[in-house]
C-alpha positions, -999 to +999 in steps of 0.1 A: +000+000+000+017+032-012+013+065+006-015+074-018-032+040-017-063+040+006-065+012+032-103+012+035-110-012+006-088-038+024-104-031+058-138-034+042-131-067+024-114-082+055-142-071+078-168-086+055-149-119+054-150-120+092-184-108+101-215-127+092-242-149+107-220-155+138-232-121+149-267-135+153-255-159+180-237-134+201-267-126+225-270-164+230-233-165+239-238-137+265-267-156+279-247-188+282-217-175+300-228-141+313-222-106+300-188-101+318-174-134+308-189-133+274-174-099+267-141-111+280-141-141+257-149-119+227-120-096+235-096-126+241-106-142+208-102-109+190-067-106+205-057-141+195-069-134+160-048-102+157-018-121+172-021-151+149-024-129+118+006-109+130+027-141+136+016-154+102+029-122+085+061-122+105+066-158+095+062-149+058+088-121+064+113-146+079+106-173+052+103-147+024+071-164+013+038-149+001+013-177+006+002-200+034+011-231+014+046-220+004+052-209+040+042-244+052+068-259+028+095-237+042+087-245+078+075-282+078+083-295+043+059-313+019+039-329+048+033-295+063+022-281+030-002-310+025-016-305+060-022-268+054-038-274+021-062-301+034-071-280+064-076-248+043-097-266+017-118-284+043-124-252+063-133-231+033-154-257+015-173-263+047-178-225+051-191-222+015-215-251+020-227-235+052-233-202+033-256-221+008-274-239+037-280-205+054-294-191+022-316-222+018-329-217+054-337-180+050-347-173+014-375-199+006-398-188+034-395-152+024-401-159-013-430-182-005-447-156+015-441-128-010-454-148-040-480-169-021-465-203-030-458-233-009-424-236+007-411-269-008-377-286-012-381-279-050-384-242-042-353-243-020-333-261-046-344-237-074-336-207-054-301-220-045-294-228-081-306-194-092-285-176-066-254-197-075-257-192-113-267-155-113-248-141-083-223-164-066-205-177-097-200-143-115-186-128-083-164-158-076-149-155-111-134-121-103-096-124-103-090-094-081-104-093-046-106-055-046-133-059-073-156-070-044-151-038-024-183-022-035-203-053-026-185-057+008-193-020+016-230-025+009-229-056+032-212-037+060-237-009+057-265-034+062-247-048+093-245-013+106-282-008+102-288-041+119-267-030+149-286+002+152-319-017+152-307-040+180-297-010+200-331+007+192-351-024+203-331-024+236-339+011+247-373+004+263-362-026+283-329-009+290-345+021+307-371-001+324-343-016+344-359-051+350-330-067+331-304-058+357-318-083+382-325-111+358-295-114+335-265-136+341-233-117+347-208-145+350-213-182+343-181-202+336-200-234+329-212-219+296-177-213+283-173-245+264-207-240+247-197-207+232-160-213+224-168-231+191-189-202+180-164-175+190-134-193+177-146-191+141-165-158+145-132-139+139-116-163+115-098-143+087-064-159+085-072-177+052-077-143+035-046-126+049-022-135+021-048-128-006-052-092+006-015-089+014-007-096-022-032-070-033-013-042-017+008-021-041+036-019-016+031-048+008+046-047+043+040-064+076+033-030+093+007-019+068-011-053+067-011-055+104-027-021+107-054-033+082-060-064+102-062-045+135-087-021+121-109-048+107-108-070+138-115-040+161-145-030+140-159-065+141-153-066+179-173-035+184-202-050+163-201-083+182-201-067+216-229-043+208-252-069+193-243-094+221-249-071+250-279-052+238-295-082+222-292-101+255-306-072+276-336-070+252-344-107+251-330-120+284-363-139+291-356-163+262-326-157+240-326-177+207-295-191+191-305-168+162-315-134+176-336-128+145-361-154+159-366-130+189-375-101+167-412-093+164-428-110+134-435-088+104-421-072+073-391-058+092-379-093+103-385-107+069-365-079+053-336-084+078-335-121+070-335-114+032-307-089+038-287-114+057-291-139+029-278-113+004-249-105+027-240-142+029-241-143-009-216-114-010-193-131+015-191-164-005-166-151-031-143-140-003-140-177+008-134-188-028-102-168-033-080-187-007-098-220-013-090-218-050-054-211-043-051-241-020-068-264-045-044-252-072-015-256-049-025-292-040-030-305-076-006-284-097+031-293-095+042-258-105+018-240-080+035-223-052+066-214-072+071-177-063+097-173-091+072-176-119+054-145-133+026-136-109+042-155-080+026-182-059-009-167-063-009-169-101-034-195-115-037-202-152-070-188-167-085-222-176-075-237-143-089-207-125-124-211-141-124-249-136-116-247-099-140-219-093-169-238-111-160-269-091-161-251-058-195-235-065-210-266-080-197-290-053-208-269-024-242-261-040-248-299-046-241-307-010-263-279+003-292-290-020-290-327-014-280-327+023-296-296+039-289-308+075-251-309+075-246-287+107-227-313+127-203-321+099-197-284+092-191-278+130-167-306+132-147-297+101-149-260+108-137-263+144-109-288+138-095-274+106-104-238+115-084-241+148-054-254+129-055-227+102-065-198+124-046-205+156-022-235+157-002-232+124+006-194+126+022-198+161+041-230+152+054-215+119+067-184+137+084-204+164+100-225+137+114-196+118+120-167+142+155-160+156+161-168+193+163-131+201+132-120+183+112-097+206+079-112+194+089-147+203+074-144+238+040-136+224+039-169+205+053-188+235+029-173+261-002-176+239+006-211+226-016-228+253-046-207+241-044-220+206-061-253+216-090-236+234-114-235+205-108-272+197-111-281+234-144-262+236-158-282+207-147-315+222-163-307+256-195-295+240-196-326+218-194-348+248-221-329+266-244-331+235-238-368+228-236-383+263-244-360+292-275-341+279-295-371+266-293-387+301 
């Protein structure tokens, strides 16, 4: 990023790749572990995200690499590269499938109500195919992530409006004061229930190198500033929706705060807007996923000495991979609409590796013994396993403890 190059397009795109439907679960997170602990966990997760991104960039600086995959080769050889590629592909394909599932959950009911038709599996499948062909595929075929800035800006404007509505709905109960004696302030037992949600609510490490390469004059300092601004913006949004949403609906917080909203045209409009925002977020997942697939199957991929560097993909290969990603995730979403458990499993395991485990390990492998940032990786290393631990404990509770 040169002195004349604005940073806001990168902040907007990164923010939009982070924020999403996880925001709807924040009031539930506050209800599960209390406002004080919930806010603390959001802040801790935001810090770990900033730290892991910083360590990833510092590792690329040490290894002189410009992609996650080539950095993995430098640090842990071919096996490390393979592990990163499989984790990246699994995480992002799972996320893309989840996006289609969310669209399939939100859009058919709205369309059926508007046009007075029955909400059927055929309607759901038709809508998903139409969205994929007319919107998702054309946006995913963009070869420059900055081409999505306008769409990401519109998406963030909607999220801002949604935050204002949450605050507005909270004003009456907030000033009534009844909430103060009925809400939970601190409940450690709910920590493991919310960690899987929060651990992926800030995930953006997969997009770091894609955006980093988009800078005209890339540097760790400039990219770190972009990451910090984006993560801080998302943190404010999450805390605002979480706290005010919980205060408003403390008597029965849903896992999706939209279900607590009064029924009517406003709620339907918000659900439709969320579906559109998810559509816009899909291509931001395709960019790094496409690079990892190309790196996995193309022998010359990852060679930073070729024109265009490690992020260069041949035009035909580019289109084939993009079409395969969209068609594959669309097919899964249409044929298997209830894939939540598989997506949670792949997302939490592979997401924890990509977002928290690998960046710290790579940095410790490459950094000099006297590097002043080494203590950050060493001190925070035990925290990298928290998201995965949270999923394992909640899985045990769901499968064995709760049914009894």
